[in-house]
C-alpha positions in Angstrom: -6.8 -0.3 1.5 -4.2 0.7 3.9 -2.1 3.9 4.2 1.4 4.2 5.5 3.4 7.3 6.1 7.1 6.9 6.8 9.7 9.5 7.5 13.4 8.7 7.0 16.6 10.3 8.0 20.1 9.5 6.5 23.2 9.4 8.2 25.9 10.2 5.6 29.5 9.1 5.9 30.9 12.6 5.8 29.4 16.1 5.9 30.5 16.7 2.2 28.4 13.7 1.1 25.2 15.4 2.2 24.9 17.6 -0.9 25.3 14.5 -3.2 22.7 12.6 -1.5 20.2 15.6 -1.5 20.9 16.1 -5.2 19.7 12.4 -5.8 16.7 12.7 -3.5 14.0 12.4 -6.4 15.5 9.1 -7.4 15.7 7.9 -3.9 12.3 8.9 -3.2 11.1 7.1 -6.4 12.9 4.0 -5.6 11.6 3.8 -2.0 8.1 4.5 -2.9 8.1 1.8 -5.6 9.5 -0.6 -2.9 7.1 0.4 -0.1 4.1 0.3 -2.4 4.5 -3.5 -2.7 4.6 -4.1 1.0 1.5 -5.0 3.1 0.7 -3.3 6.4 1.9 -6.5 8.2 5.2 -6.3 6.5 5.8 -2.8 7.8 4.9 -3.7 11.5 7.4 -4.8 14.3 11.1 -4.4 14.8 12.1 -7.3 12.7 10.0 -6.0 9.8 11.5 -2.4 10.1 15.0 -4.0 10.1 14.2 -5.9 7.0 12.8 -2.8 5.4 15.8 -0.6 6.2 18.0 -3.4 4.9 16.1 -3.5 1.6 16.1 0.4 1.3 19.9 0.4 1.8 20.2 -2.2 -1.1 18.1 0.2 -3.3 20.5 3.0 -2.5 23.4 0.7 -3.5 21.5 0.1 -6.9 21.4 3.7 -7.4 25.1 4.0 -7.1 26.6 6.8 -5.3 24.0 7.2 -2.6 24.6 3.6 -1.4 28.2 4.4 -0.9 27.5 7.8 0.8 24.8 6.7 3.3 25.9 5.0 6.5 22.5 4.4 8.0 18.8 4.9 7.4 16.8 5.9 10.4 12.9 5.6 10.4 11.8 8.6 12.4 8.2 8.3 11.9 5.8 5.4 11.0 2.0 5.4 10.8 0.1 2.6 9.3 -3.7 2.9 9.0 
């Protein structure tokens, strides 16, 4: 078994959007954890893999509705895979 710890930061389109994104954080975290739990350690390593992961996570935000329209970028600020 492997362990991954990933920390994200969101860049919102406007400062006023921050509260709306924060209000949906439980749903966002749930969707992200569900997606990431299906990934292997190899699928999370390397710059191409991280770019694909961020694209997939942005897609999850779009599926959640409003957060996808409010978030401009996702930044991975910490990644540990053991």
